[in-house]
C-alpha positions in Angstrom: -14.3 21.0 -46.1 -14.0 24.3 -45.8 -11.8 26.1 -43.7 -14.3 27.1 -40.9 -15.9 23.4 -40.4 -12.3 22.1 -40.3 -12.0 24.3 -37.3 -15.5 23.3 -36.2 -15.1 20.0 -36.0 -11.3 20.1 -34.3 -13.2 22.8 -31.6 -16.0 19.7 -31.0 -13.2 17.0 -30.8 -11.2 19.2 -28.8 -14.5 19.5 -26.4 -14.9 15.7 -26.3 -11.8 14.7 -25.2 -12.0 17.7 -22.6 -15.4 16.0 -21.2 -13.7 12.6 -21.4 -11.1 13.3 -19.6 -13.2 15.0 -17.1 -15.1 11.5 -16.6 -11.8 9.9 -16.2 -10.3 12.0 -13.7 -13.6 11.6 -11.8 -13.5 8.2 -11.9 -9.8 7.9 -10.4 -10.3 9.8 -8.1 -13.9 7.8 -6.8 -12.1 4.9 -7.4 -8.8 5.4 -5.5 -11.0 6.7 -2.2 -13.1 3.6 -2.3 -10.7 1.3 -2.7 -8.1 3.2 -0.3 -10.6 3.0 2.0 -11.7 -0.6 2.1 -8.5 -1.7 1.9 -6.2 0.5 3.8 -8.6 3.5 5.7 -9.6 7.0 6.2 -6.2 8.4 6.2 -5.8 7.7 2.8 -9.0 8.7 1.8 -8.0 12.1 3.4 -4.5 12.1 1.7 -5.6 10.8 -1.5 -9.2 12.4 -2.0 -7.6 16.0 -1.0 -4.9 15.8 -3.3 -7.4 14.3 -5.9 -9.8 17.0 -5.3 -7.1 19.8 -5.1 -5.2 18.4 -8.5 -8.6 17.9 -10.0 -9.9 21.4 -9.5 -6.3 22.9 -10.4 -6.1 20.9 -13.5 -9.8 22.1 -14.6 -8.5 25.9 -14.3 -5.3 25.6 -16.0 -4.3 22.4 -18.1 -7.5 21.1 -19.4 -8.5 23.9 -21.8 -4.8 25.5 -22.6 -2.4 22.3 -22.1 1.0 23.2 -21.1 4.3 23.0 -23.6 6.0 19.6 -23.1 8.9 21.6 -22.6 8.0 23.3 -19.5 6.1 20.7 -17.7 7.5 17.3 -18.5 11.2 18.4 -16.6 9.1 19.6 -13.8 6.6 16.5 -13.5 9.8 13.8 -14.1 12.0 16.0 -11.2 9.1 15.7 -9.0 8.6 12.1 -9.6 12.6 11.2 -9.2 12.6 13.2 -6.0 9.6 11.5 -5.3 11.0 7.9 -5.7 14.1 8.7 -3.9 11.7 9.5 -0.4 9.7 6.4 -1.5 13.0 4.4 -0.5 13.6 5.6 2.9 9.9 4.5 3.1 10.3 1.5 2.7 13.4 1.0 4.5 12.0 2.3 7.6 8.8 0.6 7.2 6.4 3.6 6.5 3.1 1.3 5.5 3.3 -0.3 8.7 4.2 2.5 10.7 1.0 4.1 9.4 -0.9 1.0 10.3 0.2 1.5 13.8 -0.4 5.2 13.8 -3.7 4.9 12.8 -4.6 1.4 13.3 -5.2 0.5 9.4 -4.1 -2.5 7.4 -1.3 -1.3 5.6 1.0 -3.7 4.8 4.5 -3.7 3.1 2.7 -5.7 0.2 0.0 -2.9 -0.3 3.0 -0.5 -0.2 5.3 -2.1 -2.8 1.7 -2.9 -4.8 0.7 1.0 -5.0 4.1 2.5 -4.8 6.5 0.7 -6.5 4.6 -1.2 -9.4 1.4 0.7 -10.0 2.9 4.0 -9.7 5.8 3.8 -12.1 3.2 2.6 -14.7 1.1 5.7 -14.0 4.1 8.1 -14.2 5.2 6.6 -17.5 1.9 7.2 -19.1 1.6 10.4 -17.7 4.7 11.6 -19.3 3.6 10.5 -22.7 0.2 12.1 -22.0 2.4 15.7 -21.5 4.8 15.3 -24.3 1.7 14.9 -26.4 -0.6 17.0 -24.6 -3.3 14.7 -23.6 -5.4 16.4 -21.2 -5.9 13.3 -19.0 -2.2 13.7 -18.4 -2.4 17.3 -17.0 -4.6 15.8 -14.0 -2.4 12.9 -13.2 1.0 15.2 -13.2 -1.2 18.3 -10.9 -2.1 15.5 -8.6 1.4 14.4 -8.1 2.5 17.9 -7.8 -0.3 18.7 -5.1 0.5 14.8 -3.3 4.1 15.2 -3.0 4.5 18.7 -3.5 2.2 19.8 -0.3 0.9 16.6 1.3 4.5 15.8 2.3 4.3 17.7 5.1 2.6 15.6 6.8 6.0 13.7 7.6 7.0 16.4 10.2 3.3 16.1 12.3 3.0 12.4 12.6 5.9 11.9 15.3 3.8 14.1 17.3 0.4 12.0 16.9 -0.2 9.2 20.0 -0.5 6.0 18.1 -3.9 4.0 18.1 -1.9 0.7 18.6 0.5 0.1 21.7 1.6 3.9 22.0 3.7 3.4 24.9 5.0 0.2 23.8 8.6 1.2 21.8 9.2 -2.0 20.2 8.2 -3.1 16.8 5.3 -5.4 17.1 2.8 -7.8 14.5 -0.3 -8.4 15.4 -4.3 -7.6 13.7 -5.1 -4.0 13.4 -8.7 -3.1 13.5 -10.2 -4.6 10.5 -8.9 -8.2 11.2 -6.0 -7.8 8.9 -2.5 -9.0 10.5 0.8 -6.1 9.9 4.1 -7.0 10.6 6.5 -5.3 11.6 4.8 -1.7 12.5 7.2 0.3 13.8 6.3 2.6 16.9 7.6 6.8 16.0 5.7 9.1 18.5 8.2 10.7 19.9 7.1 10.9 23.5 7.9 6.9 23.2 11.2 7.1 21.4 12.3 10.8 22.5 13.5 10.9 18.7 11.9 13.1 16.5 11.3 11.2 13.3 8.8 9.1 11.1 9.2 6.9 8.4 10.1 8.9 5.2 10.7 12.2 7.3 14.5 13.0 6.3 13.2 12.9 2.1 10.2 14.3 2.5 11.4 17.4 1.6 12.6 16.4 -2.0 9.8 15.9 -3.9 8.7 18.8 -1.9 10.7 21.2 -3.3 9.8 20.5 -7.6 6.1 20.0 -6.9 6.0 23.2 -5.1 7.7 25.0 -7.5 5.6 23.7 -10.0 2.6 24.5 -8.6 4.1 28.0 -8.5 5.8 28.6 -12.2 3.0 26.7 -13.8 -0.4 29.3 -12.0 2.3 32.5 -12.8 2.2 31.0 -16.4 -1.4 30.5 -16.5 -2.0 33.6 -15.3 0.3 35.2 -18.0 -1.3 33.6 -20.7 -4.8 34.2 -19.3 -3.3 37.7 -19.4 -2.1 38.4 -22.9 -5.3 36.4 -24.1 -7.4 39.6 -22.8 -4.9 41.8 -23.9 -5.0 40.3 -27.9 -9.0 40.4 -27.3 -9.0 44.2 -26.4 -7.0 44.8 -29.3 -9.1 43.0 -31.9 
């Protein structure tokens, strides 16, 4: 097999891997939104779906065709995940899931919170880190998903205290009852500032932690992509 054929086969393999990655990313976003809607509610679809779509577009324009050097993206990803884990400790201790249930009259129990963030999440983070190390295209999607989610979407923590809860907004006490879909949710805190007199929502104090490396990662990766794109154009022009 000559060099031309070898290069052609490599290009075909690369394109096939990219197409498979696009399919996997699309399926992930769709399934996450459907399951989020069925098991929790619209707010999860907005947050997860929004982060997924934006992350997909950014990944498609950058990492998919030009995987970033692991020395650059892997530390950024791991720092964001580490900060996210610290943030979720506060969310767990202050009842983020049940508080969201009271705020939007949805079914987000403590068990669901733990399943998603304490068990399934770390598996995805670990596999993503491994994929980034080997420059596997789909890993870039999950990295961008994390950068967009904690990197941008965490600002919603500062909005939630201002929103009037759908369940007993004027009752300050923690309650346990059925929500709109019939599920029983326990220990639902009310963080509505007009009722509590205190501007706070579960996870708000540490929300900034994953935002810092997340937003920094977005800016750095976009700048790197533009720089590489400019160098590629310059090289083509010279040739």
